[in-house]
Backbone as CSV, one residue per row, in Angstrom:
resi,resn,N_x,N_y,N_z,CA_x,CA_y,CA_z,C_x,C_y,C_z
1,MET,-58.917,68.465,11.527,-59.398,69.806,11.380,-58.953,70.585,12.618
2,ASN,-58.297,71.702,12.369,-57.804,72.473,13.512,-58.910,73.383,14.060
3,THR,-58.655,73.985,15.194,-59.644,74.799,15.895,-60.042,76.019,15.084
4,LYS,-59.075,76.617,14.391,-59.343,77.804,13.589,-60.291,77.457,12.435
5,THR,-60.063,76.356,11.774,-60.901,75.922,10.662,-62.298,75.561,11.154
6,ARG,-62.332,74.823,12.275,-63.621,74.425,12.847,-64.442,75.665,13.224
7,SER,-63.831,76.675,13.818,-64.530,77.910,14.203,-65.056,78.652,12.976
8,ALA,-64.235,78.718,11.934,-64.656,79.389,10.706,-65.817,78.646,10.052
9,LEU,-65.753,77.312,10.024,-66.810,76.491,9.450,-68.102,76.651,10.249
10,THR,-68.018,76.613,11.560,-69.187,76.782,12.423,-69.809,78.151,12.218
11,ALA,-68.975,79.187,12.153,-69.468,80.545,11.941,-70.171,80.654,10.590
12,GLY,-69.612,80.021,9.567,-70.215,80.043,8.229,-71.554,79.328,8.205
13,VAL,-71.641,78.150,8.814,-72.902,77.403,8.866,-73.951,78.196,9.637
14,LEU,-73.542,78.784,10.757,-74.454,79.574,11.563,-74.964,80.785,10.787
15,ALA,-74.094,81.454,10.058,-74.494,82.624,9.274,-75.486,82.234,8.184
16,VAL,-75.240,81.124,7.507,-76.152,80.653,6.466,-77.496,80.278,7.077
17,ALA,-77.473,79.548,8.197,-78.718,79.135,8.852,-79.528,80.346,9.303
18,LEU,-78.880,81.326,9.895,-79.586,82.528,10.328,-80.103,83.319,9.137
19,GLY,-79.338,83.347,8.078,-79.772,84.042,6.865,-81.007,83.402,6.276
20,PHE,-81.054,82.081,6.185,-82.228,81.384,5.671,-83.422,81.597,6.582
21,GLY,-83.193,81.608,7.867,-84.280,81.837,8.818,-84.906,83.203,8.629
22,ALA,-84.089,84.214,8.387,-84.605,85.567,8.192,-85.423,85.652,6.914
23,VAL,-84.950,85.015,5.850,-85.675,85.019,4.589,-86.997,84.279,4.745
24,GLN,-86.975,83.136,5.397,-88.180,82.347,5.575,-89.208,83.106,6.420
25,ALA,-88.775,83.757,7.472,-89.694,84.489,8.330,-90.339,85.647,7.579
26,ALA,-89.556,86.362,6.762,-90.089,87.499,6.032,-91.050,87.050,4.939
27,ALA,-90.739,85.978,4.244,-91.557,85.533,3.130,-92.781,84.748,3.577
28,GLY,-92.727,84.119,4.735,-93.806,83.245,5.138,-94.703,83.805,6.221
29,THR,-94.786,85.127,6.355,-95.638,85.710,7.379,-97.095,85.421,7.045
30,PRO,-97.794,84.740,7.941,-99.191,84.402,7.645,-100.094,85.640,7.671
31,ARG,-101.109,85.619,6.819,-102.107,86.685,6.795,-103.406,86.140,7.368
32,SER,-104.244,87.007,7.838,-105.553,86.570,8.291,-106.605,87.578,7.870
33,VAL,-107.795,87.078,7.647,-108.945,87.900,7.318,-110.051,87.460,8.262
34,SER,-110.745,88.404,8.828,-111.819,88.021,9.742,-113.089,88.778,9.414
35,GLY,-114.176,88.325,9.956,-115.453,88.968,9.745,-116.521,88.226,10.506
36,LYS,-117.726,88.757,10.456,-118.844,88.068,11.075,-120.113,88.400,10.300
37,PRO,-121.029,87.451,10.193,-122.215,87.654,9.369,-123.143,88.756,9.864
38,SER,-123.035,89.148,11.115,-123.889,90.212,11.639,-123.342,91.603,11.321
39,ASP,-122.145,91.691,10.771,-121.500,92.965,10.468,-121.680,93.298,8.988
40,ASN,-122.347,94.413,8.714,-122.632,94.771,7.326,-121.389,95.042,6.488
41,ILE,-120.346,95.593,7.074,-119.113,95.835,6.310,-118.527,94.495,5.862
42,THR,-118.535,93.511,6.763,-118.090,92.168,6.392,-118.945,91.626,5.257
43,ARG,-120.252,91.804,5.360,-121.156,91.279,4.338,-120.923,91.940,2.978
44,ILE,-120.689,93.249,2.971,-120.412,93.941,1.707,-119.092,93.442,1.126
45,ALA,-118.070,93.279,1.969,-116.779,92.750,1.499,-116.940,91.320,0.985
46,ASP,-117.721,90.503,1.702,-117.974,89.136,1.245,-118.656,89.134,-0.122
47,PHE,-119.658,90.007,-0.274,-120.367,90.091,-1.546,-119.417,90.467,-2.679
48,TYR,-118.639,91.526,-2.489,-117.746,91.956,-3.571,-116.684,90.898,-3.873
49,GLY,-116.130,90.273,-2.843,-115.144,89.224,-3.077,-115.727,88.055,-3.855
50,ALA,-116.875,87.570,-3.410,-117.507,86.428,-4.084,-117.985,86.810,-5.483
51,TYR,-118.538,88.004,-5.625,-119.060,88.435,-6.919,-117.937,88.590,-7.943
52,ILE,-116.844,89.212,-7.540,-115.709,89.375,-8.454,-115.139,88.013,-8.827
53,ASP,-115.040,87.095,-7.867,-114.595,85.731,-8.183,-115.543,85.074,-9.181
54,ALA,-116.844,85.207,-8.957,-117.837,84.586,-9.837,-117.750,85.139,-11.255
55,VAL,-117.642,86.455,-11.375,-117.558,87.070,-12.704,-116.255,86.658,-13.391
56,THR,-115.179,86.607,-12.639,-113.892,86.202,-13.208,-113.919,84.736,-13.627
57,ASP,-114.408,83.877,-12.751,-114.367,82.435,-13.002,-115.420,81.957,-13.992
58,GLU,-116.609,82.562,-13.957,-117.714,82.078,-14.780,-118.088,83.011,-15.911
59,ASP,-117.437,84.142,-16.018,-117.795,85.133,-17.014,-119.278,85.500,-16.895
60,SER,-119.672,85.935,-15.703,-121.041,86.372,-15.386,-122.070,85.253,-15.494
61,GLY,-121.733,84.081,-15.071,-122.653,82.941,-15.103,-123.679,82.985,-13.997
62,ARG,-124.233,81.841,-13.667,-125.327,81.729,-12.695,-124.938,82.144,-11.285
63,LEU,-123.708,81.933,-10.872,-123.306,82.278,-9.519,-123.407,83.777,-9.268
64,GLY,-122.994,84.575,-10.229,-123.119,86.030,-10.089,-124.567,86.447,-9.889
65,GLU,-125.470,85.854,-10.631,-126.898,86.150,-10.484,-127.419,85.673,-9.141
66,ALA,-126.978,84.509,-8.689,-127.400,83.995,-7.388,-126.907,84.905,-6.260
67,LEU,-125.689,85.414,-6.375,-125.156,86.332,-5.370,-125.948,87.632,-5.350
68,ARG,-126.293,88.134,-6.515,-127.125,89.340,-6.580,-128.456,89.088,-5.882
69,SER,-129.054,87.953,-6.160,-130.343,87.607,-5.564,-130.255,87.521,-4.041
70,HIS,-129.146,87.008,-3.550,-128.971,86.845,-2.108,-128.642,88.160,-1.396
71,TYR,-127.791,88.981,-1.980,-127.277,90.170,-1.300,-128.019,91.469,-1.623
72,LEU,-128.754,91.545,-2.728,-129.390,92.795,-3.143,-130.894,92.728,-2.925
73,THR,-131.493,93.871,-2.579,-132.952,93.899,-2.474,-133.552,93.654,-3.852
74,ALA,-134.781,93.157,-3.868,-135.460,92.875,-5.140,-135.615,94.154,-5.959
75,GLY,-135.999,95.246,-5.309,-136.155,96.517,-6.010,-134.850,97.006,-6.621
76,PHE,-133.758,96.840,-5.883,-132.471,97.297,-6.406,-131.993,96.408,-7.550
77,GLN,-132.324,95.135,-7.526,-131.959,94.258,-8.639,-132.586,94.768,-9.939
78,LYS,-133.824,95.222,-9.867,-134.504,95.779,-11.047,-133.829,97.075,-11.493
79,GLU,-133.507,97.945,-10.530,-132.803,99.195,-10.855,-131.473,98.903,-11.539
80,LEU,-130.766,97.916,-11.023,-129.455,97.556,-11.565,-129.569,97.059,-13.001
81,LYS,-130.570,96.237,-13.269,-130.786,95.734,-14.644,-131.027,96.898,-15.603
82,ALA,-131.849,97.865,-15.175,-132.127,99.032,-16.020,-130.854,99.845,-16.249
83,TRP,-130.058,100.023,-15.181,-128.795,100.761,-15.309,-127.878,100.041,-16.303
84,GLU,-127.803,98.719,-16.199,-126.923,97.940,-17.080,-127.351,98.019,-18.540
85,GLU,-128.652,97.980,-18.794,-129.132,98.100,-20.178,-128.788,99.470,-20.753
86,LYS,-128.937,100.483,-19.941,-128.648,101.851,-20.394,-127.151,102.080,-20.597
87,ASN,-126.314,101.556,-19.696,-124.878,101.848,-19.704,-124.005,100.756,-20.318
88,HIS,-124.577,99.627,-20.662,-123.831,98.513,-21.268,-122.607,98.135,-20.440
89,ALA,-122.823,98.016,-19.133,-121.740,97.664,-18.211,-122.329,96.883,-17.034
90,ASN,-121.467,96.277,-16.265,-121.870,95.552,-15.070,-122.228,96.569,-13.992
91,GLY,-123.446,96.523,-13.492,-123.912,97.514,-12.534,-123.293,97.394,-11.155
92,VAL,-122.919,96.205,-10.744,-122.284,96.021,-9.445,-120.888,96.629,-9.457
93,LEU,-120.173,96.441,-10.563,-118.800,96.932,-10.691,-118.740,98.300,-11.370
94,ARG,-119.842,98.702,-11.997,-119.907,99.952,-12.763,-118.818,100.003,-13.816
95,ALA,-118.620,98.864,-14.486,-117.555,98.760,-15.488,-117.858,97.604,-16.436
96,GLN,-117.107,97.543,-17.514,-117.230,96.451,-18.465,-116.211,95.345,-18.204
97,ASN,-115.253,95.613,-17.344,-114.251,94.594,-17.027,-114.265,94.299,-15.535
98,VAL,-113.330,93.490,-15.082,-113.309,93.022,-13.700,-112.066,93.564,-12.996
99,PRO,-112.220,94.117,-11.790,-111.054,94.669,-11.090,-110.100,93.592,-10.604
100,LEU,-108.869,94.008,-10.337,-107.847,93.104,-9.821,-107.947,92.934,-8.309
101,ALA,-108.498,93.947,-7.631,-108.585,93.917,-6.174,-109.704,94.848,-5.721
102,TRP,-110.088,94.713,-4.456,-111.116,95.560,-3.880,-110.835,95.773,-2.405
103,LYS,-111.368,96.876,-1.892,-111.246,97.188,-0.469,-112.549,97.837,-0.039
104,VAL,-113.052,97.451,1.119,-114.308,97.991,1.635,-114.009,98.742,2.928
105,THR,-114.490,99.991,3.009,-114.257,100.837,4.169,-115.591,101.375,4.674
106,ASP,-115.804,101.281,5.970,-117.029,101.795,6.597,-117.083,103.304,6.415
107,ASN,-118.221,103.804,5.941,-118.405,105.240,5.755,-119.356,105.816,6.795
108,GLY,-119.973,104.942,7.601,-120.816,105.353,8.718,-122.094,106.082,8.345
109,THR,-123.193,105.650,8.907,-124.483,106.345,8.821,-125.307,105.946,10.034
110,ALA,-126.403,106.630,10.227,-127.224,106.359,11.414,-128.257,105.250,11.196
111,ASP,-128.978,105.306,10.078,-130.090,104.372,9.910,-129.814,103.197,8.965
112,HIS,-128.688,103.195,8.324,-128.275,102.077,7.467,-126.745,102.080,7.420
113,THR,-126.177,101.077,6.775,-124.714,101.015,6.655,-124.305,101.523,5.282
114,GLU,-123.328,102.406,5.275,-122.778,102.904,4.026,-121.293,102.573,4.001
115,ALA,-120.843,102.026,2.883,-119.439,101.651,2.737,-118.891,102.228,1.440
116,VAL,-117.608,102.537,1.453,-116.906,102.939,0.240,-116.145,101.710,-0.246
117,VAL,-116.418,101.326,-1.481,-115.735,100.191,-2.096,-114.745,100.753,-3.107
118,THR,-113.472,100.458,-2.899,-112.426,100.897,-3.822,-112.047,99.709,-4.697
119,LEU,-112.232,99.871,-5.988,-111.891,98.831,-6.960,-110.584,99.209,-7.636
120,THR,-109.644,98.277,-7.651,-108.334,98.512,-8.251,-108.273,97.811,-9.599
121,TRP,-107.982,98.586,-10.636,-107.939,98.062,-12.007,-106.505,97.835,-12.472
122,SER,-105.580,98.634,-11.973,-104.150,98.498,-12.290,-103.386,99.200,-11.175
123,LYS,-102.049,99.235,-11.296,-101.246,99.902,-10.261,-101.645,101.359,-10.072
124,SER,-102.096,101.995,-11.143,-102.369,103.432,-11.053,-103.834,103.790,-11.293
125,SER,-104.725,102.810,-11.318,-106.118,103.103,-11.621,-107.064,102.459,-10.610
126,THR,-107.811,103.298,-9.914,-108.841,102.824,-8.987,-110.110,103.632,-9.196
127,THR,-111.227,103.059,-8.799,-112.489,103.784,-8.741,-113.120,103.503,-7.390
128,THR,-113.976,104.415,-6.960,-114.679,104.196,-5.700,-116.182,104.219,-5.949
129,LEU,-116.855,103.340,-5.239,-118.306,103.262,-5.261,-118.805,103.396,-3.835
130,VAL,-120.013,103.899,-3.682,-120.638,103.940,-2.374,-121.757,102.899,-2.378
131,VAL,-121.722,102.026,-1.386,-122.691,100.939,-1.283,-123.470,101.126,0.015
132,ASP,-124.798,101.090,-0.095,-125.666,101.244,1.067,-126.395,99.936,1.332
133,MET,-126.448,99.527,2.623,-127.059,98.263,3.025,-127.989,98.496,4.214
134,THR,-129.137,97.829,4.187,-130.067,97.920,5.312,-129.463,97.237,6.524
135,ARG,-129.782,97.733,7.690,-129.290,97.111,8.920,-130.080,95.852,9.268
136,GLY,-131.373,95.861,9.049,-132.213,94.735,9.450,-132.068,93.505,8.575
137,SER,-132.276,93.674,7.267,-132.246,92.517,6.358,-130.859,92.236,5.793
138,HIS,-129.917,93.145,6.027,-128.549,93.011,5.503,-128.548,92.881,3.978
139,LYS,-129.353,93.713,3.313,-129.434,93.696,1.850,-128.933,95.019,1.293
140,ILE,-128.210,94.947,0.195,-127.722,96.138,-0.498,-128.893,96.746,-1.264
141,PHE,-129.116,98.051,-1.063,-130.202,98.717,-1.768,-129.720,99.876,-2.636
142,HIS,-128.401,100.082,-2.695,-127.864,101.155,-3.527,-126.376,100.931,-3.793
143,ILE,-125.966,101.166,-5.033,-124.557,101.230,-5.426,-124.452,102.429,-6.355
144,GLY,-123.521,103.342,-6.076,-123.381,104.509,-6.937,-122.140,105.312,-6.595
145,ASP,-122.061,106.486,-7.201,-120.932,107.391,-6.958,-121.058,108.083,-5.598
146,LYS,-122.304,108.262,-5.143,-122.581,108.909,-3.863,-123.549,108.039,-3.083
147,GLY,-123.565,108.215,-1.772,-124.497,107.488,-0.929,-125.907,108.032,-1.082
148,VAL,-126.896,107.306,-0.570,-128.286,107.736,-0.707,-128.584,109.016,0.064
149,GLY,-127.810,109.320,1.083,-128.023,110.520,1.884,-127.455,111.773,1.252
150,VAL,-126.658,111.639,0.185,-126.011,112.777,-0.472,-126.810,113.158,-1.696
151,LYS,-127.114,114.431,-1.813,-127.890,114.916,-2.986,-126.955,115.489,-4.017
């Protein structure tokens, strides 16, 4: 093998190796999600993530009810049941189906935590809900189109 051929072969192998490295780096970028149990925004995101998984996996089985019991105040659970009977829909999701994705954003308040939950149903369809949570007990006491402070 002459020097010219060896140089061309080395350059080709190097180009392929660098090309694969670039593809691997772009495709394999690790993601991370963080949170803490003392943070209400984390807790609301945890609730929606677990609840949507439960409804998807169990078709509204016992886990969804257990999550409601854990994350929602007793009074709000009763309100939600009444809303569901009247509207024939899931009160947590305010819909009859299950979203593909969700995002929770802090909306800020002084005496409790208010978050905007964006539910994604398709590429072009989203809805937003306002979720209010107590600071002390970390329980959701309202889900609706507007926060409890808005009339």
